N, C-alpha and C positions, 0 to 999 in steps of 0.2 A: 504493499500500500504505499503511495507516494505521500510526502509531507504535505502536498497541497490538498489531497483528499482528506487526510486526517484533520487538517486545520478547518476545512469546510464542515466536517461532521461535528467537531467540537464547537465551532461557532454556532451551528444549528441547535446543539444541545444547550448552549448558554443562552441563546436568544429566545428560545421557547418559553422558559419560566419568566423572563423579563417581559415578553409580550403578554403572558397571562396576567402578570402583576399590573401592567399598564391598563389592560382591559378591565380588571377588577376595580382598579382605582377610579377609572373613568366612570364605571357603572355606579360605584358608591358615592361619587361626587355629584350625582344628578340632584339638583336643588329640591325638586318636587318629591323625590324619593326620601330624602333626608327629612323634609317637612312632614311627610306622612308618618315616618317613624316617630317623630316628636309628638305628633297628634295622638298616635296610638298609645305612647308612653303616658301622656297626660290623662288619659281615660277614654279616648275614642271620640270621633267626630260627633256621633249621635248624642253621647252624654254632654259634651261641651256645648253644643248648640241647644241643649234643653235648659241651660242655666239662665235664669232671667234676673236674679239678684244674688249678691254676695256681701255678707258682712265680714269685715276684717278687723281683727282685735290685735293691736300691736302694743306689746309690753316692753319696757326698756330692757335691753339685754345687759348682761354683766360686762362692765368694762368702761373705758373712758369715753367711747363713742356712742354710748347708749342714747337712743332716740327718746323723745318725750312720749308719755302714754297717749296713744292715738287710736281713734276708731273711725273706720270708713264704712259707709254703706254705698255699694255700687249698684245702681239700678240700670241695667243695660237697655239700650245703648247710650243714652245721653243724659243721665241724671246721677248725681252723687251727693253725699253728705260727708262732711269731715268734722271731727271734733279732736282738737289737739290740746292736751293738757300741758300747761307751761309751768316754769318755776315761779314761785311767789305769786300764784294765782293768776298768772298771765295766760289765760286760755284763749282759744279761738274756735268758733263754730262757723261753718260755711255750707250753704245750700246752693247747688247748681242745677238748673233745669234748662236743658238745651232746647227742648221743645218751645218753652216760653221765652227763650233767649234772655234768661235772668240769673244774675248771681247776687246772692245776699249774704251778709256776714255779720257776726257779732264778735267783737274783740274786747276781752276783759270787761264784759258787761255794757259795751257801748255799741248797740246795733247801728250798722251803716245802711244807707239807702241802697236799693237795688240798682244794678247796673247791667249793661249788656255783656254777653260773653266775650272774652278775649281769646287770643291764640293759646294762652296757657290752658284755659278750660277745654278748649277744642282738643288740644293734644292729650289732655288727661282722659278724655273719653276713650281714645285709642289706647293709651297706656294701660288703663284699667283692664281692658280686654286682652291685650297682648301679654302683660306681665302674668296675670293669674289664669287665663284660659288658653292663650295662644290664638285661638280661633273661637268665634261665636256665631250665633245665627245672623248677626248684623255685621260682622267684620271677618272677612276671609282674606288674610294677607297673601300676597303673591311672592313665592320664593323666586329669587333671581340669581343667586350665586352661593356656592359653598366653598369653604376654605378651611382645611383641617377639620376642627370640631365645630365650626361656625357656619350657620346659614344666614344669609342676608335676605330680608323680606321687605316688601313695600306695602304700607297700610296707612290709611288716613292722611295721604299726602307726605308721609315721612318714610325714611329708610331706617330699618333696625338691623343690628347685628345680634343674633341669638346664639350664644355659646352653649353647647350641649354637653352634659356629663356622660359617664360611661353608660348610664341607663337611658340616654336620649332625652333627658329632662333638662330644661333650661337652668343653667348655673350662672349666667350673666346675660342681661338684655341692655343694650346701650344704643343711644341715638345722639347724633351730634347736636340736635336741637332741643333735647329735653334731658330727662334724668338717666342715671346709670344705676341699674338694680343688680344686686348679687343675691342669689337664691340658693339656699342649702337646706339639708335635712328634710327631705320630702316625706309627707305622710298623706294617707288617703282620706279624703272627706267626701262621703257619699259618691264614691266612684270617680272623683277627680283628685289628682295628685297635686298637692300645694306645698310650698316651702314653709317649714316651721321656723326658719331663720331668714330674715330679709334685711338687706343693707341698701340704703339709698344714698347716692351721691348726687349733689347738685352744686357745681362750682367748687367752692372751698368747703362746703358743709357736707359731712357724712354722718349718717345715723344708722344704728343697728338695732333691730327688734327681734323679740321672740313672737311669733305670729300664731294665732288661732283663727278659725273660720266658722261661719255659719252659712251653709249652702242654701240658696233660694230662701233667703231670710224673709219672714213676713213683715210688711211695713204698711204704715198708713200713708196713702198717696197725698194726703193733705199736708204732710211734712214739707213738700216742695212748693206749697202755695203760701207759706207764711215766712216771716223773718225768723231766723234762728235765735234761740234764747239759751244762753249758757246755763240758766237755771233748770233747763230740761235735762241737763246732763249729756253723757256721751251716746245715749241710745234713744233719742227722742222719737224715732220712728215707731216705737212700741206704744206710744200714747194714742189714744183714739179720741 
């Protein structure tokens, strides 16, 4: 056997596994396929699209970067309530109603007049669905690119990078125009996997919480028709 023939055969043997690896990598890098794996890991498209409301209870985590006690009620797709407990009684309550184009706030017992929605509130509608559900009946992000463990999606006029852990669950969600969330220690809540540890970064500020959830929380729709009142506490949606 000539040296030329031996070289050709060895080259063929070497190139075969390389070609297979390239084909596998190209297949795994398909953005839609990676997105489907993440949706399945979160609980499946049918379950995610059945969620209409979500109460989020954020307790200060141990450490220097602990966030203030915070409660959110997300009513998808375009309403939410926030109660943020602050130091020395400096609390804040905010009600946002996208349908009515109205934002109302109570800061340290001083209710402010209602105003129109701004870009921050519009972005939050998308963030609330992306961070906690990935996909909903009202928001279906478009996957456009994958790179290593990250899939890039477009939703609500924004672009998001979603980094997935070994179980295909989001461990970080970031956008150039909004917040940066780091998500850890997932638990199942009524068929949806949600992070028990949440870290939010916004510019120079970073907060970390221990998180608990109430799926499809029952709420009084009149909550979104009135000015928030700190005296009602962190869960005013339970009042009738």
